[in-house]
KEKE-3310 file (N, C-alpha, C; in steps of 0.2 Angstrom, whole numbers, plus 5000, padded with zeros to 4 digits):
npx = (5055:5050:5060:5061:5051:5047:5053:5041:5035:5037:5029:5031:5021:5024:5037:5046:5044:5045:5038:5039:5053:5054:5047:5055:5067:5064:5060:5070:5079:5072:5069:5061:5055:5055:5059:5053:5051:5050:5039:5035:5030:5039:5057:5060:5069:5080:5092:5087:5096:5101:5091:5086:5096:5101:5099:5109:5119:5113:5104:5100:5089:5079:5069:5054:5042:5026:5011:4997:4994:5006:5014:5010:5013:5020:5021:5017:5011:5006:5011:5005:5011:5006:4999:4983:4968:4974:4977:4965:4962:4970:4968:4958:4963:4973:4966:4960:4971:4974:4982:4988:4985:4992:4988:4994:4987:4973:4962:4954:4951:4940:4923:4911:4905:4901:4906:4920:4920:4917:4927:4939:4937:4933:4927:4925:4935:4934:4921:4915:4923:4924:4924:4930:4942:4952:4955:4970:4976:4984:4983:4970:4964:4970:4967:4958:4966:4976:4969:4966:4965:4966:4972:4970:4981:4982:4981:4994:4991:4979:4982:4990:4982:4971:4977:4981:4968:4962:4961:4952:4941:4938:4935:4923:4922:4921:4908:4895:4902:4911:4927:4942:4956:4973:4986:5003:5014:5028:5038:5040:5028:5021:5026:5039:5039:5043:5033:5024:5020:5027:5041:5058:5065:5055:5048:5056:5057:5044:5027:5012:4995:4983:4970:4959:4948:4943:4951:4957:4959:4950:4936:4941:4947:4935:4927:4935:4937:4923:4922:4930:4922:4916:4903:4896:4905:4912:4923:4934:4947:4963:4976:4994:5008:5025:5042:5050:5058:5053:5040:5025:5015:5002:4989:4975:4959:4949:4933:4931:4924:4926:4931:4941:4959:4976:4984:4975:4971:4983:4984:4973:4979:4989:4982:4975:4985:4992:4996:5002:5016:5023:5019:5022:5023:5029:5039:5037:5038:5031:5024:5035:5042:5056:5060:5055:5058:5062:5058:5047:5040:5028:5024:5013:5001:4997:4988:4978:4967:4956:4944:4948:4955:4970:4975:4989:5000:5014:5023:5033:5030:5032:5035:5029:5017:5016:5024:5031:5020:5012:5020:5020:5007:5008:5017:5008:4998:5005:5007:5018:5029:5023:5032:5043:5058:5056:5059:5069:5078:5073:5081:5094:5102)
npy = (4888:4871:4856:4847:4854:4864:4879:4893:4896:4909:4919:4933:4945:4958:4966:4977:4990:5003:4998:4985:4983:4986:4975:4964:4968:4965:4952:4944:4943:4937:4925:4914:4912:4909:4916:4912:4916:4931:4941:4952:4967:4973:4975:4962:4947:4954:4955:4955:4963:4972:4980:4985:4993:4993:4980:4973:4959:4952:4942:4929:4930:4934:4945:4939:4935:4931:4922:4923:4910:4903:4911:4907:4893:4881:4889:4895:4906:4921:4937:4952:4965:4975:4989:4998:4992:4984:4973:4967:4960:4949:4941:4930:4918:4915:4912:4901:4893:4890:4896:4907:4924:4940:4956:4972:4982:4993:4986:4977:4982:4989:4986:4989:4989:4999:5011:5008:5009:5022:5030:5024:5025:5016:5000:4987:4973:4960:4957:4947:4943:4953:4957:4946:4947:4950:4965:4971:4977:4976:4981:4983:4971:4959:4946:4941:4942:4932:4920:4922:4919:4927:4943:4961:4973:4988:5005:5019:5032:5029:5020:5028:5039:5032:5026:5037:5041:5030:5028:5038:5034:5021:5026:5031:5044:5050:5048:5053:5064:5076:5074:5083:5082:5084:5078:5074:5069:5060:5058:5045:5038:5040:5032:5025:5031:5045:5060:5075:5080:5074:5073:5075:5087:5097:5095:5096:5109:5112:5113:5105:5103:5090:5081:5085:5081:5070:5059:5042:5035:5039:5034:5021:5024:5029:5017:5009:5016:5015:5001:5001:5007:5019:5022:5032:5042:5056:5062:5074:5075:5081:5078:5082:5085:5084:5089:5077:5061:5049:5045:5050:5062:5064:5075:5077:5084:5084:5088:5090:5088:5099:5092:5083:5083:5085:5076:5066:5062:5057:5046:5039:5035:5027:5017:5011:5006:4997:4984:4983:4981:4989:5002:5018:5030:5045:5053:5069:5076:5078:5067:5063:5062:5059:5051:5038:5035:5023:5012:5000:5006:5016:5033:5040:5052:5068:5083:5093:5107:5120:5113:5106:5091:5087:5075:5065:5056:5048:5039:5028:5028:5018:5007:5003:5009:5002:4990:4983:4982:4973:4962:4961:4956:4945:4937:4935:4927:4916:4911:4916:4927:4943:4954:4948:4950:4963:4973:4982:4997:5014:5025:5037:5052)
npz = (5040:5044:5045:5030:5024:5010:5002:5000:4983:4973:4960:4950:4942:4932:4935:4932:4935:4948:4959:4957:4958:4972:4977:4973:4980:4993:4993:4987:4998:5007:5020:5018:5006:4988:4974:4958:4946:4935:4927:4913:4904:4897:4894:4891:4892:4898:4911:4929:4937:4928:4924:4936:4945:4958:4962:4956:4953:4963:4959:4947:4939:4925:4915:4909:4896:4898:4898:4910:4914:4912:4920:4932:4933:4943:4954:4971:4975:4967:4963:4959:4951:4942:4932:4938:4930:4922:4930:4933:4921:4921:4932:4932:4925:4934:4946:4941:4940:4953:4962:4975:4977:4977:4975:4969:4963:4961:4957:4964:4976:4980:4984:4977:4962:4953:4959:4958:4944:4941:4948:4942:4929:4919:4912:4923:4922:4927:4934:4941:4951:4960:4977:4981:4986:5000:5009:5011:5023:5037:5050:5051:5046:5050:5054:5044:5033:5036:5033:5020:5002:4992:4991:4991:4990:4999:4992:4992:4996:5002:5013:5021:5024:5030:5041:5048:5052:5058:5073:5077:5070:5076:5088:5087:5082:5070:5064:5054:5050:5039:5034:5031:5021:5017:5007:5004:4992:4986:4970:4965:4967:4955:4946:4934:4922:4914:4914:4910:4922:4931:4929:4933:4932:4931:4943:4954:4959:4962:4968:4968:4967:4963:4954:4963:4975:4968:4968:4965:4977:4986:4988:4992:5005:5012:5012:5019:5032:5035:5037:5049:5058:5055:5047:5040:5036:5027:5015:5010:4999:4995:4985:4984:4974:4978:4979:4982:4981:4988:4999:5009:5017:5027:5032:5041:5046:5059:5067:5084:5100:5115:5125:5121:5121:5116:5123:5126:5113:5108:5116:5111:5099:5104:5110:5099:5091:5098:5096:5084:5076:5067:5067:5073:5087:5087:5100:5107:5095:5078:5066:5052:5036:5034:5044:5042:5029:5016:5023:5032:5042:5050:5055:5066:5073:5081:5084:5095:5095:5100:5096:5085:5079:5073:5063:5059:5048:5042:5029:5019:5002:4993:5001:5015:5009:4998:4990:5001:5010:5004:5005:5019:5020:5013:5021:5032:5026:5024:5036:5044:5054:5053:5051:5045:5037:5035:5044:5044:5049:5045:5032:5036:5034)
capx = (5051:5053:5064:5057:5047:5051:5051:5036:5037:5033:5030:5029:5019:5025:5042:5051:5043:5047:5035:5042:5060:5053:5045:5061:5072:5063:5059:5076:5083:5067:5072:5056:5052:5060:5056:5055:5049:5047:5037:5034:5028:5045:5064:5060:5076:5086:5093:5084:5101:5103:5086:5086:5104:5102:5099:5114:5123:5109:5099:5101:5083:5078:5062:5051:5036:5022:5004:4995:4995:5014:5017:5007:5016:5025:5021:5012:5008:5008:5011:5003:5014:5005:4994:4976:4964:4978:4977:4959:4962:4975:4966:4954:4967:4977:4961:4959:4977:4974:4987:4986:4986:4992:4987:4995:4983:4967:4956:4950:4950:4933:4918:4906:4908:4899:4911:4926:4920:4917:4934:4945:4935:4934:4923:4929:4937:4932:4916:4913:4928:4924:4922:4933:4949:4953:4958:4977:4978:4985:4981:4963:4961:4975:4965:4956:4972:4979:4965:4964:4968:4967:4973:4970:4985:4980:4985:4998:4987:4974:4986:4993:4976:4967:4981:4980:4961:4959:4959:4946:4935:4937:4932:4917:4923:4920:4902:4892:4907:4916:4934:4946:4963:4978:4992:5008:5017:5034:5037:5040:5021:5018:5029:5045:5039:5043:5028:5025:5018:5032:5048:5061:5067:5049:5045:5060:5056:5037:5022:5006:4989:4980:4964:4956:4941:4942:4957:4954:4959:4945:4931:4944:4947:4929:4925:4940:4935:4917:4923:4933:4917:4913:4900:4894:4910:4913:4930:4937:4954:4967:4983:4999:5014:5030:5049:5053:5057:5049:5036:5019:5013:4994:4986:4968:4956:4943:4930:4929:4921:4931:4934:4947:4965:4981:4986:4970:4971:4989:4982:4969:4984:4993:4978:4973:4990:4996:4998:5004:5023:5026:5016:5026:5020:5035:5038:5040:5038:5026:5026:5039:5044:5063:5060:5052:5060:5065:5057:5040:5037:5023:5023:5006:5001:4993:4988:4971:4966:4950:4939:4950:4960:4974:4978:4994:5003:5020:5026:5036:5024:5034:5037:5022:5012:5016:5027:5032:5014:5010:5024:5017:5001:5010:5019:5002:4995:5010:5008:5025:5029:5021:5037:5049:5061:5053:5059:5075:5076:5073:5087:5094:5096)
capy = (4882:4865:4851:4843:4858:4868:4886:4895:4898:4916:4922:4940:4948:4966:4967:4982:4997:5005:4993:4978:4984:4985:4968:4960:4970:4962:4945:4941:4941:4934:4918:4908:4911:4908:4919:4908:4919:4938:4942:4959:4968:4977:4973:4955:4944:4957:4953:4960:4968:4977:4985:4988:4993:4991:4973:4970:4953:4949:4937:4927:4930:4938:4947:4935:4937:4925:4922:4921:4902:4902:4914:4903:4887:4879:4894:4894:4913:4926:4944:4956:4972:4978:4994:4997:4991:4978:4967:4963:4956:4943:4937:4924:4912:4914:4909:4894:4889:4887:4899:4912:4930:4947:4961:4979:4987:4995:4983:4973:4985:4992:4981:4992:4989:5006:5016:5007:5011:5029:5033:5022:5027:5010:4995:4982:4967:4954:4959:4941:4942:4958:4955:4939:4948:4953:4971:4969:4982:4971:4985:4982:4965:4954:4939:4939:4941:4926:4915:4924:4916:4933:4950:4967:4977:4995:5011:5022:5037:5026:5017:5034:5043:5027:5025:5043:5042:5024:5029:5042:5030:5016:5029:5034:5052:5052:5047:5059:5070:5077:5075:5086:5079:5086:5073:5076:5063:5060:5057:5038:5036:5041:5027:5027:5034:5053:5064:5082:5082:5070:5073:5078:5094:5101:5093:5097:5115:5114:5110:5106:5099:5087:5077:5087:5079:5065:5054:5035:5032:5042:5029:5016:5026:5029:5010:5006:5019:5012:4995:5002:5010:5026:5020:5037:5047:5059:5063:5079:5074:5084:5076:5087:5083:5088:5087:5071:5054:5044:5047:5053:5065:5065:5079:5077:5089:5081:5092:5086:5092:5102:5087:5080:5087:5082:5070:5061:5060:5053:5040:5035:5032:5022:5011:5009:5003:4994:4977:4984:4982:4994:5009:5022:5037:5049:5057:5076:5079:5076:5062:5066:5057:5057:5046:5032:5034:5017:5007:4999:5010:5022:5037:5043:5057:5074:5089:5095:5114:5123:5108:5102:5086:5087:5068:5064:5050:5048:5033:5027:5026:5012:5001:5002:5011:4998:4983:4981:4980:4967:4956:4960:4952:4938:4934:4933:4922:4910:4909:4919:4933:4948:4958:4945:4953:4970:4977:4986:5004:5019:5028:5043:5056)
capz = (5039:5047:5041:5025:5021:5005:5002:4996:4977:4971:4954:4950:4936:4932:4939:4930:4938:4955:4964:4956:4961:4979:4979:4973:4985:4999:4992:4986:5004:5012:5021:5018:4999:4983:4968:4953:4939:4935:4920:4912:4897:4894:4896:4890:4891:4901:4918:4934:4939:4922:4924:4943:4946:4965:4963:4952:4957:4968:4957:4940:4936:4919:4914:4904:4893:4900:4900:4917:4915:4912:4926:4938:4933:4948:4959:4976:4976:4961:4965:4953:4951:4936:4934:4938:4924:4919:4934:4932:4915:4922:4938:4931:4924:4940:4950:4939:4941:4960:4966:4979:4974:4981:4969:4971:4959:4964:4954:4968:4983:4981:4984:4973:4955:4951:4962:4954:4937:4941:4949:4938:4923:4915:4914:4927:4917:4930:4939:4945:4956:4965:4983:4983:4989:5007:5009:5014:5028:5043:5056:5052:5044:5051:5055:5038:5028:5038:5030:5013:4996:4987:4994:4987:4994:4998:4989:4996:5000:5007:5019:5025:5027:5034:5047:5052:5055:5061:5080:5077:5067:5081:5094:5085:5082:5063:5062:5052:5049:5033:5035:5025:5021:5012:5008:5000:4990:4981:4963:4964:4967:4949:4941:4932:4915:4915:4911:4911:4929:4936:4926:4939:4931:4932:4949:4959:4962:4962:4972:4963:4968:4957:4955:4969:4977:4964:4968:4965:4983:4990:4990:4996:5011:5014:5013:5025:5038:5037:5040:5055:5063:5053:5041:5036:5035:5021:5014:5005:4999:4989:4985:4982:4972:4981:4976:4985:4978:4991:5005:5010:5023:5027:5037:5041:5050:5062:5072:5090:5106:5119:5130:5119:5121:5113:5127:5125:5106:5107:5120:5107:5094:5107:5111:5093:5087:5103:5094:5077:5077:5062:5069:5079:5089:5090:5106:5107:5088:5074:5061:5047:5031:5034:5050:5039:5022:5014:5028:5033:5048:5049:5060:5067:5079:5079:5089:5096:5097:5098:5093:5079:5079:5067:5063:5054:5047:5037:5027:5012:4998:4990:5005:5018:5005:4992:4989:5008:5014:5000:5008:5025:5020:5011:5027:5036:5022:5025:5044:5046:5057:5048:5050:5043:5031:5034:5050:5044:5051:5040:5030:5039:5032)
cpx = (5054:5056:5059:5052:5051:5049:5045:5038:5033:5035:5027:5027:5020:5031:5047:5050:5046:5044:5038:5049:5059:5051:5051:5066:5071:5062:5065:5080:5078:5069:5067:5052:5057:5056:5058:5054:5047:5045:5035:5032:5034:5051:5064:5067:5082:5086:5090:5089:5103:5097:5085:5093:5105:5102:5104:5118:5119:5104:5101:5094:5083:5071:5059:5044:5032:5015:5003:4996:5002:5017:5016:5011:5022:5025:5015:5008:5011:5006:5010:5006:5012:5000:4987:4974:4968:4977:4971:4958:4966:4972:4963:4958:4971:4972:4960:4965:4978:4979:4984:4988:4987:4993:4989:4991:4977:4961:4952:4949:4943:4928:4911:4908:4906:4904:4918:4926:4920:4924:4940:4943:4936:4929:4927:4929:4935:4927:4914:4917:4928:4921:4925:4940:4948:4957:4964:4980:4979:4983:4974:4960:4966:4972:4962:4961:4975:4976:4964:4968:4970:4967:4974:4974:4983:4984:4989:4995:4982:4977:4987:4987:4972:4971:4981:4973:4958:4957:4953:4940:4933:4934:4926:4916:4922:4913:4898:4896:4910:4923:4938:4953:4967:4984:4997:5013:5024:5033:5037:5033:5018:5022:5035:5045:5038:5037:5028:5024:5023:5039:5052:5063:5061:5046:5049:5060:5049:5033:5016:5001:4986:4975:4960:4949:4939:4947:4954:4954:4954:4940:4934:4945:4941:4926:4929:4938:4928:4918:4926:4928:4915:4909:4897:4898:4910:4920:4931:4944:4957:4974:4988:5005:5020:5037:5052:5053:5052:5045:5030:5018:5006:4993:4979:4965:4949:4940:4929:4927:4927:4934:4940:4953:4970:4983:4981:4970:4977:4987:4978:4974:4987:4988:4976:4978:4995:4999:5000:5012:5026:5023:5020:5023:5026:5034:5041:5041:5032:5028:5030:5042:5052:5064:5058:5054:5064:5063:5049:5037:5033:5023:5016:5006:4997:4993:4980:4971:4960:4945:4941:4956:4964:4977:4983:4997:5009:5022:5030:5031:5026:5035:5030:5016:5012:5018:5028:5026:5011:5014:5022:5011:5003:5013:5013:4999:4999:5011:5015:5024:5028:5027:5044:5052:5059:5055:5066:5073:5076:5080:5087:5101:5093)
cpy = (4876:4861:4847:4848:4862:4875:4888:4898:4904:4917:4929:4942:4956:4968:4973:4989:4998:5000:4987:4978:4983:4978:4964:4962:4966:4954:4941:4939:4938:4927:4912:4908:4911:4911:4915:4911:4927:4939:4950:4960:4972:4974:4965:4952:4948:4955:4958:4965:4973:4982:4989:4988:4991:4984:4969:4965:4950:4943:4935:4928:4935:4939:4942:4937:4931:4927:4921:4914:4901:4905:4910:4896:4886:4884:4893:4901:4917:4933:4948:4963:4976:4984:4993:4996:4985:4972:4963:4959:4949:4939:4930:4918:4910:4910:4902:4890:4887:4891:4905:4919:4936:4952:4968:4984:4989:4991:4979:4975:4987:4986:4983:4993:4996:5011:5015:5010:5019:5032:5030:5023:5022:5005:4989:4975:4960:4955:4953:4940:4948:4956:4949:4940:4952:4959:4970:4975:4978:4975:4984:4975:4959:4947:4937:4938:4934:4920:4916:4920:4922:4939:4955:4972:4985:5000:5015:5028:5034:5023:5023:5037:5038:5027:5031:5044:5036:5025:5033:5038:5025:5019:5032:5042:5054:5051:5053:5065:5070:5078:5078:5084:5082:5081:5074:5070:5064:5057:5049:5035:5036:5036:5030:5030:5041:5056:5071:5084:5078:5070:5077:5085:5099:5100:5096:5104:5117:5110:5111:5101:5096:5082:5079:5085:5073:5060:5047:5032:5034:5037:5023:5018:5026:5022:5007:5009:5016:5005:4995:5005:5017:5025:5026:5043:5050:5061:5068:5078:5077:5082:5082:5084:5087:5085:5082:5065:5049:5048:5051:5056:5067:5070:5080:5081:5086:5086:5087:5091:5094:5097:5083:5085:5082:5076:5064:5058:5055:5046:5036:5031:5026:5016:5007:5004:4999:4987:4977:4986:4987:5001:5012:5028:5041:5053:5064:5079:5076:5071:5066:5060:5054:5051:5039:5030:5027:5011:5006:5002:5015:5026:5040:5047:5063:5079:5091:5103:5117:5119:5105:5097:5085:5080:5068:5057:5051:5041:5033:5024:5019:5005:5000:5004:5007:4991:4980:4978:4974:4961:4955:4955:4945:4934:4931:4927:4915:4908:4911:4925:4939:4953:4955:4948:4960:4975:4981:4994:5008:5022:5035:5046:5053)
cpz = (5042:5043:5037:5022:5015:5005:4998:4989:4975:4964:4954:4943:4936:4937:4937:4932:4945:4960:4963:4959:4969:4981:4978:4978:4991:4998:4991:4992:5009:5013:5020:5011:4994:4976:4962:4946:4940:4928:4919:4905:4893:4897:4895:4889:4895:4909:4923:4936:4934:4922:4931:4946:4953:4966:4958:4956:4962:4966:4949:4936:4930:4918:4908:4902:4894:4900:4907:4919:4916:4918:4932:4939:4938:4954:4964:4976:4970:4964:4959:4954:4945:4937:4935:4931:4921:4923:4933:4926:4916:4928:4937:4930:4930:4945:4948:4940:4948:4964:4970:4976:4978:4975:4972:4968:4963:4961:4958:4975:4985:4980:4979:4966:4952:4953:4959:4947:4936:4942:4945:4931:4917:4917:4917:4922:4920:4936:4944:4951:4961:4971:4986:4986:4996:5006:5013:5018:5035:5049:5057:5051:5045:5051:5048:5033:5030:5034:5023:5008:4991:4991:4990:4992:4993:4994:4994:5000:5005:5013:5023:5028:5032:5041:5052:5056:5058:5069:5081:5075:5073:5087:5093:5084:5074:5060:5060:5050:5042:5036:5029:5026:5015:5013:5002:4998:4985:4974:4961:4964:4960:4944:4938:4925:4916:4911:4913:4919:4934:4934:4931:4938:4933:4939:4955:4963:4962:4967:4968:4966:4962:4959:4962:4970:4973:4963:4969:4972:4988:4992:4994:5003:5015:5016:5019:5031:5040:5040:5047:5060:5061:5047:5037:5035:5028:5021:5008:5005:4993:4990:4982:4980:4975:4978:4981:4981:4981:4997:5004:5017:5023:5033:5036:5047:5053:5067:5078:5095:5110:5124:5128:5118:5117:5116:5126:5118:5105:5111:5115:5101:5098:5108:5105:5090:5092:5101:5087:5077:5072:5062:5074:5080:5091:5096:5105:5100:5084:5069:5055:5042:5032:5040:5047:5032:5021:5019:5028:5038:5046:5055:5060:5073:5077:5085:5089:5098:5095:5094:5087:5081:5073:5067:5057:5053:5041:5036:5021:5008:4994:4994:5009:5014:4999:4993:4996:5011:5010:5003:5015:5025:5017:5017:5031:5033:5023:5032:5046:5050:5052:5046:5047:5037:5030:5039:5050:5046:5044:5038:5034:5038:5026)
residu = (MET:GLY:GLU:GLY:GLU:THR:MET:THR:LYS:ILE:SER:ILE:ILE:GLY:GLY:THR:GLY:TYR:GLY:GLY:ALA:GLU:ILE:LEU:ARG:HIS:LEU:LEU:VAL:HIS:PRO:GLU:VAL:ASP:VAL:ILE:ARG:VAL:SER:ALA:ALA:ASP:HIS:ILE:GLY:GLU:ALA:VAL:GLY:ASP:VAL:HIS:HIS:SER:LEU:TYR:GLY:GLN:THR:ASP:LEU:VAL:PHE:GLU:GLU:CYS:THR:PRO:GLU:GLN:ALA:ALA:GLU:GLY:ALA:ASP:VAL:VAL:ILE:LEU:GLY:VAL:PRO:HIS:ARG:VAL:ALA:ALA:THR:LEU:VAL:ALA:PRO:LEU:VAL:ASP:ALA:GLY:VAL:ARG:ILE:VAL:ASP:LEU:SER:GLY:ASP:PHE:ARG:LEU:ARG:ASP:ARG:ALA:VAL:TYR:GLU:LYS:TYR:TYR:GLU:THR:VAL:HIS:ALA:ALA:PRO:ASP:LEU:ILE:GLY:THR:PHE:VAL:TYR:GLY:LEU:PRO:GLU:LEU:ASN:ARG:SER:ALA:ILE:GLN:SER:ALA:ARG:TYR:VAL:ALA:SER:PRO:GLY:CYS:PHE:ALA:THR:THR:ILE:THR:LEU:ALA:LEU:LEU:PRO:ALA:ALA:ARG:ALA:GLY:LEU:LEU:SER:GLY:LYS:LYS:VAL:LYS:VAL:VAL:ALA:MET:THR:GLY:SER:SER:GLY:SER:GLY:GLN:THR:PRO:ARG:LEU:THR:THR:HIS:HIS:PRO:LEU:ARG:VAL:THR:ASN:LEU:LYS:ALA:TYR:ARG:PRO:LEU:PHE:HIS:GLN:HIS:THR:PRO:GLU:ILE:VAL:GLN:THR:LEU:ALA:ASP:ALA:GLY:ALA:PRO:ASP:VAL:GLN:LEU:ASP:PHE:VAL:PRO:VAL:SER:VAL:PRO:LEU:GLN:ARG:GLY:ILE:LEU:ALA:VAL:ALA:PHE:VAL:ASP:VAL:ASP:GLY:ASP:LEU:ASP:THR:ALA:ALA:ALA:GLN:GLY:LEU:TYR:ALA:ASP:CYS:PHE:ALA:ASN:ASP:PRO:LEU:ILE:ARG:ILE:PRO:ARG:GLY:ARG:LEU:PRO:GLU:VAL:ASN:ALA:VAL:LYS:GLY:SER:MET:TYR:VAL:GLU:VAL:GLY:GLY:HIS:VAL:SER:ASP:GLY:THR:TRP:VAL:CYS:MET:ALA:ALA:LEU:ASP:ASN:LEU:VAL:LYS:GLY:GLY:ALA:GLY:GLN:ALA:ILE:GLN:SER:LEU:ASN:LEU:MET:LEU:GLY:LEU:PRO:GLU:THR:LEU:GLY:LEU:ASP:SER:PRO:ALA:LEU:TRP:PRO)
# end
């Protein structure tokens, strides 16, 4: 920022989970923002570094118990890292406080209240605010995010699958089609509380499908692909739990005519993402999680054979699929380079 300007003040609501740890990991070293407060429902009064050990010694912040009004006091932007269904109960006071909002939950991604209530199996707590949030996928909505006051950051599966299919949608190849997708995810996407389906001793040697054809990200993906040029696409999506800590690999199957080959399909990826600094098309191999783990980068690409285009994408579910993407949108909202503080290479191995 220029001389005389102050840093943007950030307040975080919901900072004790894995998503909260990722938000803090990036914002504590961000050159243009100052995290002034972190509130949560647990670990009240404990130091951030005593809860998130990787942040030990990096900050003097402690977790506070705050009302939304208290969380917004003195802040320019409030980031919501709370679960689905909870975020919607907190937003109205934040809107009244005049702060900008970045919400990582699914409560304001969908524009159709009935669809939200079907897939999230609850009554929406703030129906009057549905449609007031910009969907925070920069590769699709960059200019809208730049002028937004409220951003709904996409889900991890939704980000991965949408980016795998975005070139096909923009090329008009999804119109009237049913796309079948299998996407595999690591355990951190289920949060930090151990459950029967996520506890490490049970997951580390297991593969398991769950919520087949009824995952809450399904309508989010359909809505986003419609915005990208495929208004009548249908999606059959099966998520699979795999023994990884981080990462998602999505594999989608699209029927195409015989004129499209792999080289042409890769060319559609290159054209689609030519101006997107965090999207990579690997040369001589297919997308993989290890190449993007711990980073904001996404690998996309695929293969065409016998009238089927296999569209793939890989990303880190906690970074580009979660907290990092929220900060990418925050950068755009603040008029900063979207990759500021986010362009570190992936971990290897």
